[in-house]
C-alpha positions as CSV (number, residue, x, y, z in Angstrom):
1,M,-62.1,31.5,120.6
2,K,-59.6,34.1,121.6
3,H,-57.4,33.6,118.8
4,S,-59.9,34.7,116.4
5,R,-59.0,38.2,117.2
6,I,-55.4,38.0,116.1
7,G,-54.3,38.9,112.5
8,R,-52.6,36.3,110.6
9,C,-48.9,36.6,110.0
10,A,-47.9,37.3,106.6
11,L,-44.3,36.9,106.8
12,A,-42.5,33.7,105.0
13,L,-39.0,33.2,105.7
14,A,-36.3,32.7,103.2
15,A,-36.5,29.4,101.0
16,L,-34.8,26.4,102.1
17,A,-31.0,26.5,101.4
18,L,-29.2,23.6,99.6
19,I,-28.7,20.9,102.3
20,L,-25.1,20.2,103.0
21,S,-24.2,16.5,103.5
22,A,-22.5,16.1,106.8
23,C,-20.3,13.4,105.3
24,Q,-18.5,15.9,102.8
25,P,-15.6,17.4,104.4
26,Q,-15.1,20.5,102.0
27,A,-18.6,21.2,100.8
28,A,-19.4,24.7,99.2
29,P,-20.6,27.2,101.8
30,L,-24.4,27.7,102.1
31,A,-26.4,30.9,102.4
32,P,-27.3,31.5,105.9
33,T,-30.9,30.5,106.8
34,E,-31.5,33.4,109.1
35,P,-31.2,36.7,107.2
36,T,-28.5,39.2,108.3
37,A,-30.5,42.2,106.8
38,V,-33.5,43.1,108.9
39,A,-36.8,43.4,107.0
40,A,-40.0,44.6,108.4
41,V,-43.0,42.4,108.1
42,P,-46.5,43.6,107.3
43,T,-48.3,44.5,110.5
44,V,-52.0,43.9,111.5
45,A,-54.3,46.9,110.8
46,S,-55.0,47.8,114.4
47,A,-54.3,46.5,118.1
48,P,-57.0,43.9,119.0
49,S,-59.5,44.8,121.7
50,A,-58.7,42.3,124.3
51,A,-61.2,41.4,127.0
52,G,-58.2,40.2,129.1
53,P,-54.4,39.5,128.9
54,L,-53.0,37.9,125.8
55,I,-52.2,34.2,126.5
56,I,-48.6,33.7,125.0
57,Y,-47.1,30.3,125.1
58,C,-43.2,30.0,125.6
59,Q,-42.2,26.7,124.2
60,V,-38.6,25.4,124.7
61,K,-37.0,22.2,123.6
62,D,-36.0,20.8,127.2
63,V,-36.9,22.5,130.4
64,S,-34.3,20.7,132.2
65,A,-31.4,22.3,130.4
66,V,-29.9,25.4,131.7
67,F,-29.8,26.9,128.3
68,W,-33.7,26.8,128.0
69,Q,-34.2,27.7,131.6
70,W,-32.4,31.0,130.7
71,A,-34.8,31.4,127.6
72,I,-37.8,30.7,129.8
73,K,-36.5,33.6,132.2
74,G,-36.3,35.8,129.3
75,C,-39.9,35.2,128.3
76,E,-41.0,35.8,132.0
77,E,-39.0,39.0,132.1
78,A,-40.8,40.4,129.1
79,A,-44.2,39.3,130.3
80,A,-43.5,40.8,133.8
81,E,-42.4,44.2,132.1
82,L,-45.6,44.3,130.0
83,G,-47.6,43.4,133.1
84,P,-50.2,40.9,134.0
85,D,-53.1,42.9,132.7
86,K,-51.6,42.6,129.1
87,V,-49.8,39.3,129.1
88,E,-50.3,35.9,130.6
89,L,-47.5,33.7,129.9
90,R,-47.7,29.9,129.9
91,V,-44.6,27.7,129.6
92,T,-44.4,24.4,127.8
93,T,-41.6,22.2,126.6
94,G,-40.5,19.1,124.8
95,T,-38.2,16.6,126.3
96,T,-34.8,16.8,124.5
97,D,-33.2,19.0,122.0
98,M,-33.9,16.6,119.2
99,G,-37.4,15.3,120.5
100,V,-39.3,16.2,117.4
101,E,-42.5,14.4,118.3
102,D,-42.7,15.9,121.6
103,S,-42.0,19.2,120.1
104,I,-44.9,19.0,117.7
105,K,-47.2,17.8,120.4
106,A,-46.5,20.6,122.7
107,F,-47.0,23.1,120.0
108,Q,-50.3,21.5,118.9
109,D,-51.5,21.5,122.6
110,A,-50.8,25.2,122.7
111,V,-52.8,25.9,119.6
112,S,-55.7,23.7,120.9
113,A,-55.6,25.5,124.3
114,G,-56.4,28.8,122.7
115,A,-53.2,30.5,122.5
116,D,-53.2,34.1,121.5
117,A,-49.6,33.9,120.3
118,I,-46.7,31.3,120.6
119,V,-42.8,31.6,121.0
120,V,-41.3,28.2,120.0
121,A,-37.9,26.8,120.0
122,P,-38.5,24.1,117.4
123,A,-36.7,20.8,117.6
124,D,-36.6,20.7,113.8
125,S,-36.9,23.4,111.2
126,V,-38.9,21.1,108.7
127,A,-40.9,18.8,111.0
128,L,-42.5,21.8,112.7
129,I,-43.8,23.2,109.4
130,P,-47.3,21.4,109.5
131,A,-47.9,22.6,113.2
132,V,-46.9,26.2,112.6
133,Q,-49.3,26.1,109.5
134,E,-52.2,25.0,111.9
135,A,-51.4,28.0,114.1
136,N,-51.4,30.2,110.8
137,D,-54.7,28.8,109.9
138,A,-56.1,29.6,113.3
139,G,-54.8,33.2,113.2
140,I,-52.3,32.7,116.0
141,P,-49.0,34.6,115.4
142,V,-45.8,32.6,116.1
143,A,-42.2,33.7,116.8
144,A,-39.3,31.2,116.7
145,M,-36.4,31.4,119.0
146,D,-32.9,29.9,118.5
147,T,-34.1,27.9,115.3
148,T,-36.4,28.9,112.7
149,V,-39.2,27.0,111.1
150,L,-39.1,27.0,107.3
151,P,-41.7,28.1,104.6
152,P,-44.4,27.5,103.7
153,A,-44.9,28.0,107.6
154,K,-45.3,31.7,108.5
155,L,-43.6,33.5,111.3
156,V,-43.7,37.0,112.8
157,T,-40.0,36.7,113.4
158,T,-37.1,34.5,114.3
159,V,-35.0,35.4,117.3
160,A,-31.7,33.9,117.4
161,T,-28.1,33.9,117.3
162,D,-26.7,35.0,114.0
163,N,-25.1,31.6,113.7
164,F,-23.6,32.3,110.1
165,N,-21.8,35.6,110.8
166,G,-21.1,34.9,114.6
167,F,-19.8,31.5,114.1
168,M,-17.7,32.6,111.0
169,A,-16.1,35.3,113.1
170,A,-15.5,32.8,115.9
171,V,-13.8,30.2,113.5
172,K,-11.8,33.2,112.0
173,S,-10.6,34.1,115.5
174,F,-9.8,30.4,116.1
175,V,-7.7,30.2,112.9
176,E,-6.0,33.4,113.5
177,A,-4.9,32.2,117.0
178,N,-3.1,29.3,114.9
179,G,-1.3,31.7,112.8
180,G,-3.9,32.0,110.1
181,K,-3.0,28.3,108.9
182,G,-3.3,24.7,109.6
183,T,-5.9,21.8,109.2
184,Y,-9.3,21.6,110.8
185,A,-12.2,19.4,111.1
186,L,-15.9,20.0,111.9
187,L,-18.2,18.1,114.3
188,T,-21.6,19.1,112.8
189,C,-25.2,18.6,113.3
190,P,-28.4,17.7,111.2
191,S,-28.9,19.7,108.1
192,T,-32.6,19.8,108.6
193,I,-32.1,22.3,111.5
194,S,-31.5,25.9,110.4
195,T,-28.9,26.6,113.0
196,C,-26.9,23.7,111.9
197,R,-26.9,24.8,108.3
198,D,-25.7,28.2,109.3
199,I,-23.0,26.8,111.7
200,T,-21.5,24.7,108.7
201,S,-21.8,27.7,106.4
202,G,-20.1,29.9,108.7
203,Y,-17.3,27.3,109.4
204,T,-16.7,26.7,105.7
205,A,-16.7,30.6,104.8
206,A,-14.3,31.3,107.5
207,I,-11.9,28.5,106.6
208,E,-12.0,29.7,103.0
209,Q,-10.7,33.2,103.9
210,F,-7.3,31.6,104.9
211,P,-5.1,30.5,101.8
212,D,-3.0,28.4,104.4
213,A,-6.1,26.8,106.2
214,V,-8.0,23.8,105.1
215,S,-10.9,21.8,106.2
216,V,-10.0,18.1,105.9
217,A,-12.9,16.3,107.5
218,S,-16.3,16.5,109.0
219,S,-18.5,14.1,111.0
220,L,-22.1,14.2,112.3
221,A,-21.9,14.2,116.0
222,T,-23.8,16.9,117.6
223,P,-24.9,17.0,120.4
224,D,-23.4,13.6,121.5
225,R,-20.2,13.5,123.7
226,S,-19.3,10.0,122.8
227,K,-19.8,10.6,119.0
228,G,-17.6,13.7,119.3
229,Y,-15.0,11.5,121.0
230,N,-15.1,8.8,118.4
231,A,-15.2,11.2,115.4
232,T,-12.2,13.1,116.8
233,R,-10.3,9.9,117.4
234,D,-10.7,9.1,113.7
235,F,-9.8,12.6,112.6
236,L,-6.5,12.1,114.5
237,I,-5.8,8.8,112.9
238,A,-6.3,10.2,109.6
239,H,-4.6,13.6,110.3
240,P,-2.1,13.2,113.3
241,D,-1.1,16.8,112.9
242,L,-4.7,18.2,112.9
243,T,-4.5,21.8,114.0
244,G,-8.0,22.4,115.4
245,V,-11.5,20.8,115.8
246,V,-14.6,22.9,115.6
247,A,-17.7,21.7,117.2
248,A,-21.3,22.7,116.6
249,S,-22.2,22.2,120.3
250,G,-20.6,21.8,123.7
251,Q,-21.0,18.0,124.3
252,D,-19.3,17.0,121.0
253,G,-16.6,19.5,121.6
254,L,-15.9,18.3,125.1
255,G,-15.8,14.7,123.7
256,A,-13.2,16.0,121.2
257,G,-11.2,17.5,124.0
258,E,-11.2,14.3,125.8
259,A,-10.1,12.2,122.7
260,I,-7.2,14.8,122.0
261,K,-6.1,14.4,125.6
262,D,-6.1,10.6,125.5
263,A,-4.2,10.9,122.0
264,G,-1.5,13.0,123.6
265,A,-2.1,15.5,120.8
266,S,-2.0,19.3,120.9
267,T,-5.0,20.0,118.6
268,G,-7.2,22.9,119.7
269,V,-10.9,22.8,120.2
270,L,-13.6,25.5,119.6
271,T,-16.9,24.6,121.1
272,R,-20.2,26.3,120.7
273,N,-22.6,27.2,123.5
274,C,-20.3,27.9,126.6
275,T,-21.9,25.8,129.1
276,M,-20.1,25.8,132.6
277,E,-18.2,22.7,131.7
278,E,-17.0,24.4,128.4
279,L,-16.1,27.5,130.4
280,E,-14.1,25.5,132.9
281,G,-12.5,23.7,129.9
282,V,-11.5,27.1,128.4
283,A,-10.1,28.1,131.9
284,G,-8.4,24.9,132.3
285,G,-6.8,24.5,128.9
286,S,-8.6,21.5,127.5
287,L,-10.6,23.8,125.2
288,S,-9.3,26.8,123.3
289,A,-12.4,28.9,123.1
290,C,-16.2,28.7,123.1
291,F,-18.9,30.5,121.2
292,A,-21.3,32.1,123.6
293,Q,-25.2,32.6,123.0
294,Y,-27.7,34.7,125.0
295,P,-30.9,32.5,125.5
296,R,-32.2,34.9,127.9
297,M,-32.3,37.5,125.3
298,M,-34.0,35.1,122.8
299,G,-37.0,34.6,125.1
300,Y,-37.2,38.3,126.0
301,R,-37.2,39.6,122.4
302,A,-39.5,36.9,121.1
303,V,-42.2,37.8,123.6
304,M,-41.8,41.4,123.1
305,A,-42.0,41.0,119.2
306,L,-45.1,39.2,119.4
307,Y,-46.8,41.7,121.6
308,D,-45.6,44.5,119.4
309,Y,-47.0,42.7,116.3
310,I,-50.4,42.2,117.8
311,Q,-50.5,46.0,118.7
312,G,-49.9,46.7,114.9
313,K,-46.3,47.7,115.1
314,E,-43.6,46.6,112.6
315,V,-41.4,43.8,113.6
316,P,-38.3,42.6,111.9
317,S,-38.3,39.3,110.3
318,Y,-35.2,38.4,111.9
319,I,-33.8,39.6,115.5
320,D,-30.1,38.8,116.3
321,S,-30.1,37.7,120.1
322,G,-26.1,38.3,120.2
323,S,-23.1,36.3,120.8
324,D,-19.4,36.3,121.9
325,Y,-16.1,34.5,121.6
326,V,-14.7,33.5,125.0
327,T,-11.1,32.9,125.3
328,P,-8.9,32.2,128.5
329,D,-8.1,35.8,129.2
330,V,-11.7,36.8,129.7
331,V,-13.5,33.3,130.7
332,Q,-13.3,34.0,134.5
333,Q,-15.9,36.8,133.9
334,W,-18.3,34.3,132.2
335,I,-17.7,31.8,135.0
336,D,-18.7,34.3,137.6
337,L,-21.9,35.1,135.9
338,G,-22.9,31.4,135.7
339,E,-23.8,29.2,132.9
340,F,-25.6,31.2,130.0
341,G,-25.6,34.2,132.3
342,G,-23.5,36.4,130.0
343,P,-22.6,38.7,128.6
344,P,-20.5,40.4,131.2
345,P,-21.3,44.1,132.1
346,Q,-19.3,46.5,130.1
């Protein structure tokens, strides 16, 4: 089989951080899952002598979502840059962002099909461990994008937004825009997903930097718009003067904006993703700002990292795909680029 010529990956990512309960409004911050310091992984002894192009699978969570369409485009651009004589790219997908069973099956299908390497955006950081271990046992190097897979599964690298530092910076800017004070609530997501832990940790770490700011509530709502609406309605009943709602995704944040409008409140909203609807919300005033990610860069750098690893080059254990904080004064530039098409050229 083709994958017998690939060296087994030797990297194990950082151990699982303590899991934050979504029901605790003021829990202590967790250490970020994705490392902020870049560390090199061991490389294979020499480049494989391929009889044909490497077959690299690019697996996303939901091919119908624009975010993942951009990630696929990034994978395709990397393959095109390397050339058809070196890389044959195959795209596979789950059905939803939270579709764990579909995510596992798509990954296992790639292993069974004789993949030389796999880029995967896992639906869950824990549930994919056995599947990635199967790839490890078969000698197939794996890179994760957007969300990592935890040890004992072994990855060449994780290419993702620095959700801890990036989101912490975004929340700090949000609080600073409110005079460095106020009361805040978090719409969060499952703690079994590495990005969710990092978002929650970044939020908590940011709030704690302001003596006059406090987090008063949190609720598990991502990525459900109706849950975001209902949770924010409850936040406002308990805290009528709530300064801001911070959302771990766009949909729950948009729901929060609707609840605030219906309540006639002046609470601000920071969302994460910057879909077109969020960008238009920032432009129209229903949202205060959004935290932008670069899925195109995730796919591009993940494919390049796997190719470099197979060629015997050193690859960082974590690659930051970049992020930005989009406010009303710059939002039109992002709208002009199209959903997830950022960042704007400098």
